[in-house]
PDB file of N, CA, C, O and CB in Angstrom:
ATOM      1  N   MET A   1      45.569  69.453   5.606  1.00  0.00           N
ATOM      2  CA  MET A   1      46.117  68.677   6.536  1.00  0.00           C
ATOM      3  C   MET A   1      45.584  68.683   8.290  1.00  0.00           C
ATOM      4  O   MET A   1      45.767  69.572   9.122  1.00  0.00           O
ATOM      5  CB  MET A   1      47.514  69.082   6.356  1.00  0.00           C
ATOM      6  N   LYS A   2      45.042  67.663   8.414  1.00  0.00           N
ATOM      7  CA  LYS A   2      44.781  67.863   9.896  1.00  0.00           C
ATOM      8  C   LYS A   2      45.702  67.786  11.032  1.00  0.00           C
ATOM      9  O   LYS A   2      46.734  67.183  10.739  1.00  0.00           O
ATOM     10  CB  LYS A   2      43.935  67.050  10.219  1.00  0.00           C
ATOM     11  N   MET A   3      45.658  68.125  11.992  1.00  0.00           N
ATOM     12  CA  MET A   3      46.509  68.139  13.138  1.00  0.00           C
ATOM     13  C   MET A   3      46.317  66.840  13.824  1.00  0.00           C
ATOM     14  O   MET A   3      45.165  66.494  14.089  1.00  0.00           O
ATOM     15  CB  MET A   3      46.225  69.318  14.060  1.00  0.00           C
ATOM     16  N   ASN A   4      47.350  66.062  14.150  1.00  0.00           N
ATOM     17  CA  ASN A   4      47.343  64.714  14.846  1.00  0.00           C
ATOM     18  C   ASN A   4      48.263  64.480  15.952  1.00  0.00           C
ATOM     19  O   ASN A   4      48.597  63.388  16.413  1.00  0.00           O
ATOM     20  CB  ASN A   4      47.615  63.696  13.919  1.00  0.00           C
ATOM     21  N   VAL A   5      48.687  65.817  16.375  1.00  0.00           N
ATOM     22  CA  VAL A   5      49.661  65.708  17.220  1.00  0.00           C
ATOM     23  C   VAL A   5      49.154  66.682  18.518  1.00  0.00           C
ATOM     24  O   VAL A   5      49.096  67.900  18.354  1.00  0.00           O
ATOM     25  CB  VAL A   5      51.050  66.106  16.479  1.00  0.00           C
ATOM     26  N   GLY A   6      48.802  66.081  19.779  1.00  0.00           N
ATOM     27  CA  GLY A   6      48.125  66.820  20.828  1.00  0.00           C
ATOM     28  C   GLY A   6      49.518  67.801  21.378  1.00  0.00           C
ATOM     29  O   GLY A   6      50.664  67.901  20.941  1.00  0.00           O
ATOM     30  N   THR A   7      48.873  68.381  22.425  1.00  0.00           N
ATOM     31  CA  THR A   7      49.407  69.687  22.905  1.00  0.00           C
ATOM     32  C   THR A   7      50.839  69.128  23.828  1.00  0.00           C
ATOM     33  O   THR A   7      51.935  69.688  23.786  1.00  0.00           O
ATOM     34  CB  THR A   7      48.078  70.618  23.942  1.00  0.00           C
ATOM     35  N   LEU A   8      50.524  67.953  24.608  1.00  0.00           N
ATOM     36  CA  LEU A   8      51.806  67.349  25.338  1.00  0.00           C
ATOM     37  C   LEU A   8      52.749  66.880  24.427  1.00  0.00           C
ATOM     38  O   LEU A   8      53.940  67.182  24.507  1.00  0.00           O
ATOM     39  CB  LEU A   8      51.504  66.178  26.263  1.00  0.00           C
ATOM     40  N   ASP A   9      52.228  66.070  23.462  1.00  0.00           N
ATOM     41  CA  ASP A   9      52.854  65.495  22.530  1.00  0.00           C
ATOM     42  C   ASP A   9      53.995  66.546  21.752  1.00  0.00           C
ATOM     43  O   ASP A   9      55.186  66.318  21.538  1.00  0.00           O
ATOM     44  CB  ASP A   9      51.762  64.936  21.655  1.00  0.00           C
ATOM     45  N   ARG A  10      53.347  67.535  21.478  1.00  0.00           N
ATOM     46  CA  ARG A  10      53.889  68.912  20.784  1.00  0.00           C
ATOM     47  C   ARG A  10      55.166  69.223  21.603  1.00  0.00           C
ATOM     48  O   ARG A  10      56.343  69.104  21.260  1.00  0.00           O
ATOM     49  CB  ARG A  10      52.723  70.301  20.874  1.00  0.00           C
ATOM     50  N   GLY A  11      54.618  69.667  22.816  1.00  0.00           N
ATOM     51  CA  GLY A  11      55.687  70.058  23.867  1.00  0.00           C
ATOM     52  C   GLY A  11      56.969  68.930  23.930  1.00  0.00           C
ATOM     53  O   GLY A  11      58.115  69.350  23.774  1.00  0.00           O
ATOM     54  N   ILE A  12      56.736  67.569  24.151  1.00  0.00           N
ATOM     55  CA  ILE A  12      57.898  66.889  24.239  1.00  0.00           C
ATOM     56  C   ILE A  12      58.780  66.766  22.900  1.00  0.00           C
ATOM     57  O   ILE A  12      59.991  66.554  22.957  1.00  0.00           O
ATOM     58  CB  ILE A  12      57.544  65.616  24.747  1.00  0.00           C
ATOM     59  N   ARG A  13      58.081  66.915  21.693  1.00  0.00           N
ATOM     60  CA  ARG A  13      58.807  67.068  20.669  1.00  0.00           C
ATOM     61  C   ARG A  13      59.568  68.313  20.614  1.00  0.00           C
ATOM     62  O   ARG A  13      60.780  68.231  20.414  1.00  0.00           O
ATOM     63  CB  ARG A  13      58.070  66.913  19.658  1.00  0.00           C
ATOM     64  N   LEU A  14      59.088  69.310  20.746  1.00  0.00           N
ATOM     65  CA  LEU A  14      59.860  70.579  20.843  1.00  0.00           C
ATOM     66  C   LEU A  14      61.271  70.365  21.965  1.00  0.00           C
ATOM     67  O   LEU A  14      62.388  70.836  21.752  1.00  0.00           O
ATOM     68  CB  LEU A  14      58.695  71.840  21.432  1.00  0.00           C
ATOM     69  N   LEU A  15      60.973  69.744  22.871  1.00  0.00           N
ATOM     70  CA  LEU A  15      61.854  69.558  24.011  1.00  0.00           C
ATOM     71  C   LEU A  15      63.048  68.706  23.637  1.00  0.00           C
ATOM     72  O   LEU A  15      64.224  69.009  23.837  1.00  0.00           O
ATOM     73  CB  LEU A  15      61.103  68.928  25.169  1.00  0.00           C
ATOM     74  N   LEU A  16      62.544  67.475  23.001  1.00  0.00           N
ATOM     75  CA  LEU A  16      63.726  66.696  22.422  1.00  0.00           C
ATOM     76  C   LEU A  16      64.201  67.359  21.295  1.00  0.00           C
ATOM     77  O   LEU A  16      65.387  67.095  21.099  1.00  0.00           O
ATOM     78  CB  LEU A  16      63.407  65.279  22.031  1.00  0.00           C
ATOM     79  N   ALA A  17      63.666  68.199  20.397  1.00  0.00           N
ATOM     80  CA  ALA A  17      64.146  68.690  19.334  1.00  0.00           C
ATOM     81  C   ALA A  17      65.360  69.569  19.635  1.00  0.00           C
ATOM     82  O   ALA A  17      66.457  69.486  19.082  1.00  0.00           O
ATOM     83  CB  ALA A  17      63.132  69.330  18.669  1.00  0.00           C
ATOM     84  N   SER A  18      65.028  70.349  20.515  1.00  0.00           N
ATOM     85  CA  SER A  18      66.084  71.231  21.376  1.00  0.00           C
ATOM     86  C   SER A  18      67.131  70.420  21.760  1.00  0.00           C
ATOM     87  O   SER A  18      68.249  70.900  21.574  1.00  0.00           O
ATOM     88  CB  SER A  18      65.514  71.881  22.695  1.00  0.00           C
ATOM     89  N   VAL A  19      67.067  69.262  22.270  1.00  0.00           N
ATOM     90  CA  VAL A  19      68.323  68.609  22.818  1.00  0.00           C
ATOM     91  C   VAL A  19      68.780  67.990  21.448  1.00  0.00           C
ATOM     92  O   VAL A  19      69.952  68.201  21.138  1.00  0.00           O
ATOM     93  CB  VAL A  19      68.071  67.425  24.149  1.00  0.00           C
ATOM     94  N   PHE A  20      68.200  67.439  20.806  1.00  0.00           N
ATOM     95  CA  PHE A  20      69.221  66.810  19.563  1.00  0.00           C
ATOM     96  C   PHE A  20      69.878  67.926  18.693  1.00  0.00           C
ATOM     97  O   PHE A  20      71.000  67.797  18.204  1.00  0.00           O
ATOM     98  CB  PHE A  20      68.318  65.808  18.422  1.00  0.00           C
ATOM     99  N   LEU A  21      69.112  69.008  18.540  1.00  0.00           N
ATOM    100  CA  LEU A  21      69.755  70.097  17.802  1.00  0.00           C
ATOM    101  C   LEU A  21      71.012  70.496  18.417  1.00  0.00           C
ATOM    102  O   LEU A  21      72.037  70.698  17.766  1.00  0.00           O
ATOM    103  CB  LEU A  21      68.879  71.270  17.700  1.00  0.00           C
ATOM    104  N   TYR A  22      70.925  70.598  19.579  1.00  0.00           N
ATOM    105  CA  TYR A  22      72.169  71.241  20.653  1.00  0.00           C
ATOM    106  C   TYR A  22      73.338  70.023  20.374  1.00  0.00           C
ATOM    107  O   TYR A  22      74.429  70.263  19.857  1.00  0.00           O
ATOM    108  CB  TYR A  22      71.585  71.332  22.735  1.00  0.00           C
ATOM    109  N   VAL A  23      72.948  68.837  20.763  1.00  0.00           N
ATOM    110  CA  VAL A  23      73.943  67.518  20.622  1.00  0.00           C
ATOM    111  C   VAL A  23      74.532  67.767  19.361  1.00  0.00           C
ATOM    112  O   VAL A  23      75.742  67.920  19.195  1.00  0.00           O
ATOM    113  CB  VAL A  23      73.200  65.954  20.625  1.00  0.00           C
ATOM    114  N   GLY A  24      73.731  67.805  18.536  1.00  0.00           N
ATOM    115  CA  GLY A  24      74.021  67.337  17.042  1.00  0.00           C
ATOM    116  C   GLY A  24      74.996  68.555  16.482  1.00  0.00           C
ATOM    117  O   GLY A  24      76.033  68.429  15.830  1.00  0.00           O
ATOM    118  N   LEU A  25      74.469  69.555  16.851  1.00  0.00           N
ATOM    119  CA  LEU A  25      75.085  70.997  16.084  1.00  0.00           C
ATOM    120  C   LEU A  25      76.490  71.224  16.761  1.00  0.00           C
ATOM    121  O   LEU A  25      77.526  71.329  16.105  1.00  0.00           O
ATOM    122  CB  LEU A  25      74.005  72.565  16.382  1.00  0.00           C
ATOM    123  N   PHE A  26      76.424  71.294  18.250  1.00  0.00           N
ATOM    124  CA  PHE A  26      77.731  71.742  19.070  1.00  0.00           C
ATOM    125  C   PHE A  26      78.519  70.429  19.578  1.00  0.00           C
ATOM    126  O   PHE A  26      79.718  70.554  19.824  1.00  0.00           O
ATOM    127  CB  PHE A  26      77.288  72.717  20.467  1.00  0.00           C
ATOM    128  N   LEU A  27      78.050  69.488  19.704  1.00  0.00           N
ATOM    129  CA  LEU A  27      78.871  68.598  20.617  1.00  0.00           C
ATOM    130  C   LEU A  27      79.570  67.544  19.537  1.00  0.00           C
ATOM    131  O   LEU A  27      80.685  67.066  19.747  1.00  0.00           O
ATOM    132  CB  LEU A  27      77.839  67.775  21.863  1.00  0.00           C
ATOM    133  N   TYR A  28      78.719  67.214  18.264  1.00  0.00           N
ATOM    134  CA  TYR A  28      79.311  66.086  17.479  1.00  0.00           C
ATOM    135  C   TYR A  28      79.113  66.859  16.195  1.00  0.00           C
ATOM    136  O   TYR A  28      78.855  66.165  15.211  1.00  0.00           O
ATOM    137  CB  TYR A  28      78.557  64.494  17.592  1.00  0.00           C
ATOM    138  N   GLY A  29      79.189  68.242  16.011  1.00  0.00           N
ATOM    139  CA  GLY A  29      79.191  69.177  14.871  1.00  0.00           C
ATOM    140  C   GLY A  29      80.299  68.668  13.640  1.00  0.00           C
ATOM    141  O   GLY A  29      81.516  68.765  13.800  1.00  0.00           O
ATOM    142  N   GLY A  30      79.669  68.113  12.390  1.00  0.00           N
ATOM    143  CA  GLY A  30      80.445  68.036  11.462  1.00  0.00           C
ATOM    144  C   GLY A  30      80.612  66.355  11.280  1.00  0.00           C
ATOM    145  O   GLY A  30      80.974  65.934  10.182  1.00  0.00           O
ATOM    146  N   SER A  31      80.384  65.572  12.199  1.00  0.00           N
ATOM    147  CA  SER A  31      80.491  64.142  12.167  1.00  0.00           C
ATOM    148  C   SER A  31      79.248  63.493  11.837  1.00  0.00           C
ATOM    149  O   SER A  31      78.213  64.104  12.104  1.00  0.00           O
ATOM    150  CB  SER A  31      80.961  63.636  13.402  1.00  0.00           C
ATOM    151  N   ALA A  32      79.167  62.162  11.210  1.00  0.00           N
ATOM    152  CA  ALA A  32      77.791  61.711  10.767  1.00  0.00           C
ATOM    153  C   ALA A  32      76.844  61.672  11.600  1.00  0.00           C
ATOM    154  O   ALA A  32      75.639  61.774  11.366  1.00  0.00           O
ATOM    155  CB  ALA A  32      77.750  60.563  10.282  1.00  0.00           C
ATOM    156  N   LEU A  33      77.590  61.460  13.008  1.00  0.00           N
ATOM    157  CA  LEU A  33      76.275  61.359  14.404  1.00  0.00           C
ATOM    158  C   LEU A  33      75.756  62.469  14.499  1.00  0.00           C
ATOM    159  O   LEU A  33      74.543  62.512  14.702  1.00  0.00           O
ATOM    160  CB  LEU A  33      76.717  61.051  16.026  1.00  0.00           C
ATOM    161  N   GLY A  34      76.651  63.910  14.361  1.00  0.00           N
ATOM    162  CA  GLY A  34      75.992  64.984  14.543  1.00  0.00           C
ATOM    163  C   GLY A  34      74.788  65.553  13.565  1.00  0.00           C
ATOM    164  O   GLY A  34      73.718  66.083  13.867  1.00  0.00           O
ATOM    165  N   ILE A  35      75.421  65.213  12.161  1.00  0.00           N
ATOM    166  CA  ILE A  35      74.364  65.225  11.111  1.00  0.00           C
ATOM    167  C   ILE A  35      72.776  64.292  11.238  1.00  0.00           C
ATOM    168  O   ILE A  35      71.697  64.697  10.804  1.00  0.00           O
ATOM    169  CB  ILE A  35      75.191  64.686   9.861  1.00  0.00           C
ATOM    170  N   GLY A  36      72.968  63.254  11.799  1.00  0.00           N
ATOM    171  CA  GLY A  36      72.003  62.401  12.150  1.00  0.00           C
ATOM    172  C   GLY A  36      71.176  63.032  12.780  1.00  0.00           C
ATOM    173  O   GLY A  36      70.132  63.491  12.317  1.00  0.00           O
ATOM    174  N   LEU A  37      71.717  63.150  14.348  1.00  0.00           N
ATOM    175  CA  LEU A  37      70.797  63.940  15.379  1.00  0.00           C
ATOM    176  C   LEU A  37      70.152  65.247  15.057  1.00  0.00           C
ATOM    177  O   LEU A  37      69.110  65.650  15.573  1.00  0.00           O
ATOM    178  CB  LEU A  37      71.556  64.241  16.544  1.00  0.00           C
ATOM    179  N   SER A  38      70.905  65.912  14.108  1.00  0.00           N
ATOM    180  CA  SER A  38      70.387  67.295  13.417  1.00  0.00           C
ATOM    181  C   SER A  38      69.322  67.396  12.516  1.00  0.00           C
ATOM    182  O   SER A  38      68.620  68.395  12.359  1.00  0.00           O
ATOM    183  CB  SER A  38      71.353  67.869  12.684  1.00  0.00           C
ATOM    184  N   VAL A  39      69.217  66.222  11.872  1.00  0.00           N
ATOM    185  CA  VAL A  39      68.228  65.654  10.943  1.00  0.00           C
ATOM    186  C   VAL A  39      66.851  65.167  12.049  1.00  0.00           C
ATOM    187  O   VAL A  39      65.701  65.601  11.973  1.00  0.00           O
ATOM    188  CB  VAL A  39      69.041  64.211   9.993  1.00  0.00           C
ATOM    189  N   VAL A  40      67.240  64.421  12.788  1.00  0.00           N
ATOM    190  CA  VAL A  40      66.105  64.066  13.701  1.00  0.00           C
ATOM    191  C   VAL A  40      65.550  65.232  14.553  1.00  0.00           C
ATOM    192  O   VAL A  40      64.347  65.278  14.810  1.00  0.00           O
ATOM    193  CB  VAL A  40      66.558  62.966  14.646  1.00  0.00           C
ATOM    194  N   GLY A  41      66.447  66.213  15.012  1.00  0.00           N
ATOM    195  CA  GLY A  41      65.815  67.226  15.729  1.00  0.00           C
ATOM    196  C   GLY A  41      65.178  68.178  14.782  1.00  0.00           C
ATOM    197  O   GLY A  41      64.281  68.869  15.264  1.00  0.00           O
ATOM    198  N   GLY A  42      65.469  68.348  13.519  1.00  0.00           N
ATOM    199  CA  GLY A  42      65.012  69.325  12.591  1.00  0.00           C
ATOM    200  C   GLY A  42      63.429  68.821  12.482  1.00  0.00           C
ATOM    201  O   GLY A  42      62.442  69.524  12.695  1.00  0.00           O
ATOM    202  N   VAL A  43      63.446  67.499  12.119  1.00  0.00           N
ATOM    203  CA  VAL A  43      62.043  66.877  11.963  1.00  0.00           C
ATOM    204  C   VAL A  43      60.972  66.827  13.051  1.00  0.00           C
ATOM    205  O   VAL A  43      59.768  66.844  12.797  1.00  0.00           O
ATOM    206  CB  VAL A  43      62.224  65.565  11.635  1.00  0.00           C
ATOM    207  N   LEU A  44      61.561  66.756  14.447  1.00  0.00           N
ATOM    208  CA  LEU A  44      60.703  66.817  15.591  1.00  0.00           C
ATOM    209  C   LEU A  44      60.666  68.464  15.766  1.00  0.00           C
ATOM    210  O   LEU A  44      59.712  68.822  16.457  1.00  0.00           O
ATOM    211  CB  LEU A  44      61.327  65.898  16.970  1.00  0.00           C
ATOM    212  N   LEU A  45      61.375  69.372  15.360  1.00  0.00           N
ATOM    213  CA  LEU A  45      60.968  70.835  15.515  1.00  0.00           C
ATOM    214  C   LEU A  45      59.780  71.169  14.661  1.00  0.00           C
ATOM    215  O   LEU A  45      58.863  71.852  15.117  1.00  0.00           O
ATOM    216  CB  LEU A  45      62.138  71.797  15.132  1.00  0.00           C
ATOM    217  N   VAL A  46      59.769  70.631  13.236  1.00  0.00           N
ATOM    218  CA  VAL A  46      58.722  70.897  12.355  1.00  0.00           C
ATOM    219  C   VAL A  46      57.624  70.376  12.727  1.00  0.00           C
ATOM    220  O   VAL A  46      56.612  71.075  12.771  1.00  0.00           O
ATOM    221  CB  VAL A  46      58.931  70.539  11.165  1.00  0.00           C
ATOM    222  N   THR A  47      57.597  68.924  13.101  1.00  0.00           N
ATOM    223  CA  THR A  47      56.137  68.342  13.382  1.00  0.00           C
ATOM    224  C   THR A  47      55.687  69.013  14.891  1.00  0.00           C
ATOM    225  O   THR A  47      54.485  69.184  15.092  1.00  0.00           O
ATOM    226  CB  THR A  47      56.174  66.439  13.449  1.00  0.00           C
ATOM    227  N   GLY A  48      56.569  69.347  15.832  1.00  0.00           N
ATOM    228  CA  GLY A  48      55.988  69.998  16.981  1.00  0.00           C
ATOM    229  C   GLY A  48      55.264  71.435  16.663  1.00  0.00           C
ATOM    230  O   GLY A  48      54.194  71.815  17.139  1.00  0.00           O
ATOM    231  N   LEU A  49      56.209  72.230  15.629  1.00  0.00           N
ATOM    232  CA  LEU A  49      55.480  73.468  15.369  1.00  0.00           C
ATOM    233  C   LEU A  49      54.392  73.420  14.745  1.00  0.00           C
ATOM    234  O   LEU A  49      53.482  74.147  15.143  1.00  0.00           O
ATOM    235  CB  LEU A  49      56.113  74.298  14.754  1.00  0.00           C
ATOM    236  N   VAL A  50      54.163  72.489  13.509  1.00  0.00           N
ATOM    237  CA  VAL A  50      52.854  72.354  12.543  1.00  0.00           C
ATOM    238  C   VAL A  50      51.773  71.672  13.217  1.00  0.00           C
ATOM    239  O   VAL A  50      50.613  72.064  13.090  1.00  0.00           O
ATOM    240  CB  VAL A  50      53.132  71.523  11.195  1.00  0.00           C
ATOM    241  N   GLY A  51      52.160  70.426  14.102  1.00  0.00           N
ATOM    242  CA  GLY A  51      51.093  69.909  14.574  1.00  0.00           C
ATOM    243  C   GLY A  51      50.629  68.423  13.768  1.00  0.00           C
ATOM    244  O   GLY A  51      49.705  67.658  14.045  1.00  0.00           O
ATOM    245  N   PHE A  52      51.356  68.372  12.990  1.00  0.00           N
ATOM    246  CA  PHE A  52      51.098  67.181  11.921  1.00  0.00           C
ATOM    247  C   PHE A  52      52.254  66.258  11.842  1.00  0.00           C
ATOM    248  O   PHE A  52      53.389  66.698  11.659  1.00  0.00           O
ATOM    249  CB  PHE A  52      50.847  67.736  10.416  1.00  0.00           C
ATOM    250  N   CYS A  53      51.979  64.852  11.988  1.00  0.00           N
ATOM    251  CA  CYS A  53      53.033  63.923  11.937  1.00  0.00           C
ATOM    252  C   CYS A  53      52.681  62.975  10.978  1.00  0.00           C
ATOM    253  O   CYS A  53      51.644  62.314  11.044  1.00  0.00           O
ATOM    254  CB  CYS A  53      53.331  63.309  13.199  1.00  0.00           C
ATOM    255  N   GLY A  54      53.591  62.878  10.000  1.00  0.00           N
ATOM    256  CA  GLY A  54      53.206  62.115   8.800  1.00  0.00           C
ATOM    257  C   GLY A  54      53.173  60.615   9.104  1.00  0.00           C
ATOM    258  O   GLY A  54      52.440  59.849   8.479  1.00  0.00           O
ATOM    259  N   LEU A  55      54.042  60.199  10.147  1.00  0.00           N
ATOM    260  CA  LEU A  55      53.910  58.657  10.380  1.00  0.00           C
ATOM    261  C   LEU A  55      52.842  58.424  11.267  1.00  0.00           C
ATOM    262  O   LEU A  55      52.280  57.336  11.390  1.00  0.00           O
ATOM    263  CB  LEU A  55      55.179  57.984  10.975  1.00  0.00           C
ATOM    264  N   TYR A  56      52.584  59.372  11.837  1.00  0.00           N
ATOM    265  CA  TYR A  56      51.230  59.141  12.624  1.00  0.00           C
ATOM    266  C   TYR A  56      49.897  59.128  11.689  1.00  0.00           C
ATOM    267  O   TYR A  56      48.880  58.508  12.000  1.00  0.00           O
ATOM    268  CB  TYR A  56      51.050  60.367  13.747  1.00  0.00           C
ATOM    269  N   SER A  57      50.030  59.833  10.600  1.00  0.00           N
ATOM    270  CA  SER A  57      48.976  59.553   9.737  1.00  0.00           C
ATOM    271  C   SER A  57      49.025  58.366   9.084  1.00  0.00           C
ATOM    272  O   SER A  57      47.965  57.762   8.922  1.00  0.00           O
ATOM    273  CB  SER A  57      48.840  60.461   8.864  1.00  0.00           C
ATOM    274  N   LEU A  58      50.157  57.855   8.629  1.00  0.00           N
ATOM    275  CA  LEU A  58      50.238  56.388   7.844  1.00  0.00           C
ATOM    276  C   LEU A  58      49.625  55.335   8.999  1.00  0.00           C
ATOM    277  O   LEU A  58      48.894  54.410   8.644  1.00  0.00           O
ATOM    278  CB  LEU A  58      52.085  55.898   7.347  1.00  0.00           C
ATOM    279  N   LEU A  59      49.887  55.490  10.048  1.00  0.00           N
ATOM    280  CA  LEU A  59      49.465  54.579  11.265  1.00  0.00           C
ATOM    281  C   LEU A  59      48.247  54.620  11.786  1.00  0.00           C
ATOM    282  O   LEU A  59      47.869  53.786  12.609  1.00  0.00           O
ATOM    283  CB  LEU A  59      50.189  54.774  12.330  1.00  0.00           C
ATOM    284  N   GLY A  60      47.498  55.616  11.351  1.00  0.00           N
ATOM    285  CA  GLY A  60      46.188  56.200  11.901  1.00  0.00           C
ATOM    286  C   GLY A  60      46.151  56.492  13.531  1.00  0.00           C
ATOM    287  O   GLY A  60      45.128  56.399  14.209  1.00  0.00           O
ATOM    288  N   LEU A  61      47.290  56.815  13.969  1.00  0.00           N
ATOM    289  CA  LEU A  61      47.540  57.452  15.296  1.00  0.00           C
ATOM    290  C   LEU A  61      47.218  58.996  15.594  1.00  0.00           C
ATOM    291  O   LEU A  61      47.667  59.805  14.782  1.00  0.00           O
ATOM    292  CB  LEU A  61      48.941  57.272  15.543  1.00  0.00           C
ATOM    293  N   HIS A  62      46.657  59.362  16.422  1.00  0.00           N
ATOM    294  CA  HIS A  62      46.397  60.538  16.713  1.00  0.00           C
ATOM    295  C   HIS A  62      46.616  60.831  18.267  1.00  0.00           C
ATOM    296  O   HIS A  62      46.253  59.901  18.987  1.00  0.00           O
ATOM    297  CB  HIS A  62      45.117  60.775  16.233  1.00  0.00           C
ATOM    298  N   THR A  63      47.159  61.987  18.944  1.00  0.00           N
ATOM    299  CA  THR A  63      47.109  62.435  20.069  1.00  0.00           C
ATOM    300  C   THR A  63      46.478  63.491  20.558  1.00  0.00           C
ATOM    301  O   THR A  63      46.396  63.747  21.759  1.00  0.00           O
ATOM    302  CB  THR A  63      47.986  62.518  20.309  1.00  0.00           C
ATOM    303  N   ASN A  64      45.989  64.171  19.624  1.00  0.00           N
ATOM    304  CA  ASN A  64      45.064  65.360  19.794  1.00  0.00           C
ATOM    305  C   ASN A  64      43.583  64.907  20.324  1.00  0.00           C
ATOM    306  O   ASN A  64      43.157  63.801  19.992  1.00  0.00           O
ATOM    307  CB  ASN A  64      44.927  66.142  18.333  1.00  0.00           C
ATOM    308  N   GLN A  65      42.941  65.626  21.008  1.00  0.00           N
ATOM    309  CA  GLN A  65      41.563  65.462  21.328  1.00  0.00           C
ATOM    310  C   GLN A  65      40.619  66.790  21.200  1.00  0.00           C
ATOM    311  O   GLN A  65      40.419  67.645  22.063  1.00  0.00           O
ATOM    312  CB  GLN A  65      41.526  64.930  22.734  1.00  0.00           C
ATOM    313  N   THR A  66      40.105  66.715  19.900  1.00  0.00           N
ATOM    314  CA  THR A  66      38.950  67.699  19.673  1.00  0.00           C
ATOM    315  C   THR A  66      37.545  67.369  20.715  1.00  0.00           C
ATOM    316  O   THR A  66      37.317  66.323  21.322  1.00  0.00           O
ATOM    317  CB  THR A  66      38.500  67.551  17.952  1.00  0.00           C
ATOM    318  N   ARG A  67      36.842  68.441  20.689  1.00  0.00           N
ATOM    319  CA  ARG A  67      35.406  68.374  21.510  1.00  0.00           C
ATOM    320  C   ARG A  67      34.876  67.070  20.788  1.00  0.00           C
ATOM    321  O   ARG A  67      34.819  66.088  21.527  1.00  0.00           O
ATOM    322  CB  ARG A  67      34.226  69.898  21.297  1.00  0.00           C
ATOM    323  N   GLU A  68      34.591  66.937  19.852  1.00  0.00           N
ATOM    324  CA  GLU A  68      33.773  65.670  19.083  1.00  0.00           C
ATOM    325  C   GLU A  68      34.312  64.568  19.686  1.00  0.00           C
ATOM    326  O   GLU A  68      33.575  63.596  19.852  1.00  0.00           O
ATOM    327  CB  GLU A  68      33.955  65.500  17.397  1.00  0.00           C
ATOM    328  N   GLN A  69      35.553  64.521  20.078  1.00  0.00           N
ATOM    329  CA  GLN A  69      36.276  63.118  20.427  1.00  0.00           C
ATOM    330  C   GLN A  69      35.929  62.978  22.194  1.00  0.00           C
ATOM    331  O   GLN A  69      35.940  61.878  22.747  1.00  0.00           O
ATOM    332  CB  GLN A  69      38.290  63.211  20.014  1.00  0.00           C
ATOM    333  N   LEU A  70      35.667  64.107  22.841  1.00  0.00           N
ATOM    334  CA  LEU A  70      35.429  63.835  24.357  1.00  0.00           C
ATOM    335  C   LEU A  70      34.310  63.537  24.817  1.00  0.00           C
ATOM    336  O   LEU A  70      34.173  63.332  26.023  1.00  0.00           O
ATOM    337  CB  LEU A  70      35.709  64.766  25.105  1.00  0.00           C
TER     338      LEU A  70
END
């Protein structure tokens, strides 16, 4: 698995993950909306921590820049 998520993208994902998880778990806990927000937050958290996004891979996108690309 190659990293295809850049540093700025990872930071944004982690920030959004914390917001979605908070809202999903504490404000709408137990409802269908809360579960959906928690799942989205969990996916953003994992992709932000790992640095790999499967959807980016399928679409051929990448937001990271290696030395060879500069």
